[in-house]
C-alpha distance (Angstrom), angle and dihedral (degrees) to the residues before:
residue distance angle dihedral
X1 . . .
X2 3.79 . .
X3 3.81 91.6 .
X4 3.79 89.8 48.1
X5 3.78 90.6 53.4
X6 3.82 93.2 49.3
X7 3.75 90.0 48.9
X8 3.82 91.0 51.0
X9 3.83 91.2 47.7
X10 3.81 92.1 49.2
X11 3.82 90.4 50.0
X12 3.78 91.6 49.8
X13 3.81 91.1 49.1
X14 3.78 91.7 49.7
X15 3.82 92.5 47.9
X16 3.81 90.2 49.9
X17 3.83 92.0 50.7
X18 3.84 90.8 46.3
X19 3.84 90.9 50.3
X20 3.79 92.6 49.2
X21 3.80 91.4 47.8
X22 3.80 91.0 47.6
X23 3.79 91.3 50.4
X24 3.81 92.5 49.9
X25 3.80 90.6 45.5
X26 3.81 90.8 49.3
X27 3.82 93.0 52.5
X28 3.80 90.1 48.5
X29 3.81 90.3 51.8
X30 3.81 90.4 48.0
X31 3.79 91.4 51.9
X32 3.80 92.3 47.5
X33 3.76 91.0 53.2
X34 3.84 92.1 49.5
X35 3.85 93.8 43.2
X36 3.80 90.9 67.7
X37 3.84 88.1 70.7
X38 3.74 101.4 23.0
X39 3.80 107.6 178.7
X40 3.76 88.2 -145.1
X41 3.79 85.6 84.5
X42 3.79 88.1 74.6
X43 3.78 89.5 54.6
X44 3.85 89.2 48.4
X45 3.80 91.2 54.8
X46 3.80 91.1 48.6
X47 3.75 90.7 48.0
X48 3.78 94.7 52.2
X49 3.81 90.4 50.3
X50 3.81 90.8 50.8
X51 3.76 91.6 49.4
X52 3.84 90.7 58.2
X53 3.79 99.6 34.5
X54 3.76 121.1 100.8
X55 3.78 108.3 -124.4
X56 3.78 144.7 151.1
X57 3.82 131.9 41.7
X58 3.81 91.8 -49.3
X59 3.75 92.7 48.0
X60 3.74 92.9 -133.0
X61 3.77 138.2 139.9
X62 3.82 126.7 -130.5
X63 3.79 93.5 -116.6
X64 3.83 90.5 111.4
X65 3.83 93.0 51.1
X66 3.79 111.5 125.9
X67 3.86 109.5 -142.0
X68 3.74 91.5 177.5
X69 3.81 102.9 -75.4
X70 3.85 97.9 72.5
X71 3.87 133.6 -69.1
X72 3.78 110.0 -43.5
X73 3.77 97.5 1.7
X74 3.80 109.1 130.9
X75 3.81 106.6 157.5
X76 3.76 110.3 95.4
X77 3.84 94.4 7.1
X78 3.77 97.3 105.3
X79 3.83 96.2 61.0
X80 3.84 90.4 54.3
X81 3.83 95.5 53.4
X82 3.01 136.4 140.7
X83 3.82 94.6 45.0
X84 3.88 139.2 144.9
X85 3.75 117.5 -86.2
X86 3.84 120.6 -158.1
X87 3.78 95.8 -150.0
X88 3.82 94.6 59.0
X89 3.80 95.9 25.2
X90 3.78 87.8 -134.1
X91 3.78 141.7 109.9
X92 3.80 104.8 -114.5
X93 3.74 134.1 -176.6
X94 3.82 124.1 -147.3
X95 3.83 96.4 -83.0
X96 3.80 96.6 45.0
X97 3.81 91.2 45.4
X98 3.87 89.6 50.5
X99 3.84 88.2 51.9
X100 3.86 87.9 55.2
X101 3.77 93.3 50.1
X102 3.82 94.7 42.8
X103 3.83 89.5 53.2
X104 3.82 99.4 41.7
X105 3.79 98.5 37.1
X106 3.79 102.9 31.0
X107 3.68 102.5 24.8
X108 3.82 95.1 -123.5
X109 3.78 117.9 146.4
X110 3.80 111.5 -104.2
X111 3.84 91.1 -165.2
X112 3.83 92.0 54.8
X113 3.83 93.3 47.0
X114 3.84 89.3 49.3
X115 3.84 90.1 55.0
X116 3.85 94.1 48.2
X117 3.85 114.3 104.3
X118 3.74 116.3 -107.7
X119 3.80 115.1 -88.2
X120 3.79 95.3 23.8
X121 3.77 134.4 100.9
X122 3.78 114.1 -36.8
X123 3.84 90.4 -0.9
X124 3.78 89.0 63.2
X125 3.79 87.9 49.7
X126 3.88 89.3 47.9
X127 3.80 90.4 56.7
X128 3.79 93.4 48.5
X129 3.81 89.6 51.5
X130 3.81 90.1 49.5
X131 3.81 89.0 51.0
X132 3.76 93.5 53.5
X133 3.79 98.6 40.7
X134 3.84 93.0 48.3
X135 3.85 89.7 47.3
X136 3.83 88.7 56.6
X137 3.79 87.6 64.4
X138 3.86 97.4 42.8
X139 3.78 109.8 137.7
X140 3.75 92.7 22.7
X141 3.82 121.7 116.1
X142 3.78 124.7 -108.7
X143 3.76 109.6 -104.1
X144 3.77 113.6 162.9
X145 3.78 113.9 179.7
X146 3.78 122.0 -118.8
X147 3.77 99.3 177.2
X148 3.73 98.1 107.4
X149 3.86 122.1 72.9
X150 3.92 91.2 -126.4
X151 3.87 89.5 54.3
X152 3.75 90.1 54.2
X153 3.79 93.2 43.9
X154 3.80 91.1 51.4
X155 3.82 90.5 50.4
X156 3.81 90.0 55.8
X157 3.78 91.0 45.9
X158 3.79 89.8 50.6
X159 3.74 90.6 49.6
X160 3.86 91.5 53.7
X161 3.77 90.2 46.4
X162 3.81 91.5 49.1
X163 3.87 92.1 55.1
X164 3.93 97.0 35.9
X165 3.83 109.9 118.6
X166 3.72 121.6 -157.2
X167 3.78 147.5 116.1
X168 3.82 127.6 78.8
X169 3.80 91.8 -58.1
X170 3.93 93.5 46.6
X171 3.82 87.3 -130.4
X172 3.76 131.3 157.4
X173 3.80 132.8 -178.0
X174 3.86 86.1 -100.4
X175 3.80 91.6 57.1
X176 3.87 87.8 76.4
X177 3.84 101.1 18.8
X178 3.81 104.3 31.5
X179 3.83 102.9 92.2
X180 3.74 142.3 22.3
X181 3.86 126.2 -88.7
X182 3.79 101.3 31.1
X183 3.77 126.9 135.3
X184 3.81 141.8 170.4
X185 3.79 109.3 -136.7
X186 3.81 102.1 -47.7
X187 3.78 95.2 -20.8
X188 3.83 117.8 105.9
X189 3.77 113.8 -138.1
X190 3.83 113.8 -144.3
X191 3.87 118.3 -138.7
X192 3.81 102.1 -115.8
X193 3.81 94.9 -175.6
X194 3.78 87.0 83.8
X195 3.82 136.4 22.1
X196 3.84 104.8 -58.9
X197 3.79 92.1 -166.9
X198 3.84 137.9 -115.8
X199 3.83 116.0 -13.5
X200 3.72 96.8 -3.1
X201 3.83 130.8 118.3
X202 3.77 114.6 -18.7
X203 3.82 92.4 9.0
X204 3.78 91.5 62.7
X205 3.81 100.7 53.3
X206 3.04 136.5 130.7
X207 3.73 92.1 50.0
X208 3.82 140.8 169.6
X209 3.80 111.0 -110.3
X210 3.84 110.3 -145.9
X211 3.85 91.5 -165.8
X212 3.80 92.6 60.7
X213 3.79 101.2 24.3
X214 3.81 89.8 -127.5
X215 3.79 140.4 117.5
X216 3.79 109.9 -119.6
X217 3.78 123.1 -158.9
X218 3.82 121.7 -151.3
X219 3.83 88.7 -100.7
X220 3.83 89.7 57.6
X221 3.74 92.5 44.7
X222 3.81 92.0 53.8
X223 3.78 90.0 46.3
X224 3.81 90.3 56.5
X225 3.82 89.7 46.9
X226 3.82 88.4 57.5
X227 3.84 89.6 49.4
X228 3.75 90.9 53.7
X229 3.82 90.2 50.3
X230 3.80 88.2 51.5
X231 3.79 89.4 -120.3
X232 3.82 123.2 140.0
X233 3.79 112.3 -91.5
X234 3.77 112.1 -93.2
X235 3.76 119.3 -123.9
X236 3.76 115.2 -91.4
X237 3.87 109.9 -93.3
X238 3.87 89.3 -1.2
X239 3.76 121.7 160.9
X240 3.83 93.6 -102.4
X241 3.82 94.2 55.4
X242 3.82 91.1 47.7
X243 3.72 91.1 46.7
X244 3.87 91.1 52.6
X245 3.86 87.3 50.6
X246 3.84 89.9 53.3
X247 3.79 91.8 49.4
X248 3.82 95.9 47.5
X249 3.81 93.7 38.9
X250 3.80 94.4 50.4
X251 3.76 91.5 47.8
X252 3.85 89.1 52.4
X253 3.85 91.7 57.0
X254 3.80 109.0 152.4
X255 3.79 95.7 14.9
X256 3.77 117.2 132.0
X257 3.85 114.7 -109.3
X258 3.77 115.0 -130.7
X259 3.83 98.4 171.2
X260 2.90 133.4 177.5
X261 3.83 85.5 43.1
X262 3.77 128.4 172.2
X263 3.83 122.3 -108.9
X264 3.80 135.2 -177.4
């Protein structure tokens, strides 16, 4: 009887493992099929047009915007962001850096853009720009700098924010992304406290969300994570969101960037 129970338990465990593997494999195949015609390409085209188009009160393009590799240099910039910038004396991610360029070069109001809901007005333009800029670094390896004291400080701040528990659910970022082998429904959750590998986690965003039919930047992704934790929404391009980007990005050093990726 005991041997029979052990055999049954082993069979059940094997069946469960097979089912989980099959679910993960099925999602991977689904993404592979969709990636061949990733709608993010439409956002990329819009973003490139916006980069070169003269707009705003100053009737200027963003072609002199310095994303960290010199004015106008886009290729390779995404995999080195967030980073410290001398002109603002701040560590900035892609979105906050674009706000700086849109205000200084084009005369647009960074504060007004930051207050605009996701997917509307200049926020929609921001996500298109993020899609194109990240695509220009596709295939490159994540390489966030840590040479400046502020970059190292923001990494430590991001680490604290990642593990901070609170809210009615007593959740933290680490509740979902702090160890191996976790999932929500059929969705595998990468461990972001260490290097998750090529095209996973930070190296995959921005991404096109099939479920909503929208392109999500990292700022929007983090905003939704806070919603799921039942935390108040963070301010757009606030220090905590940039710090989390530094923490995840540094941990992903050497991973291949595939952004903009495609998500469920």
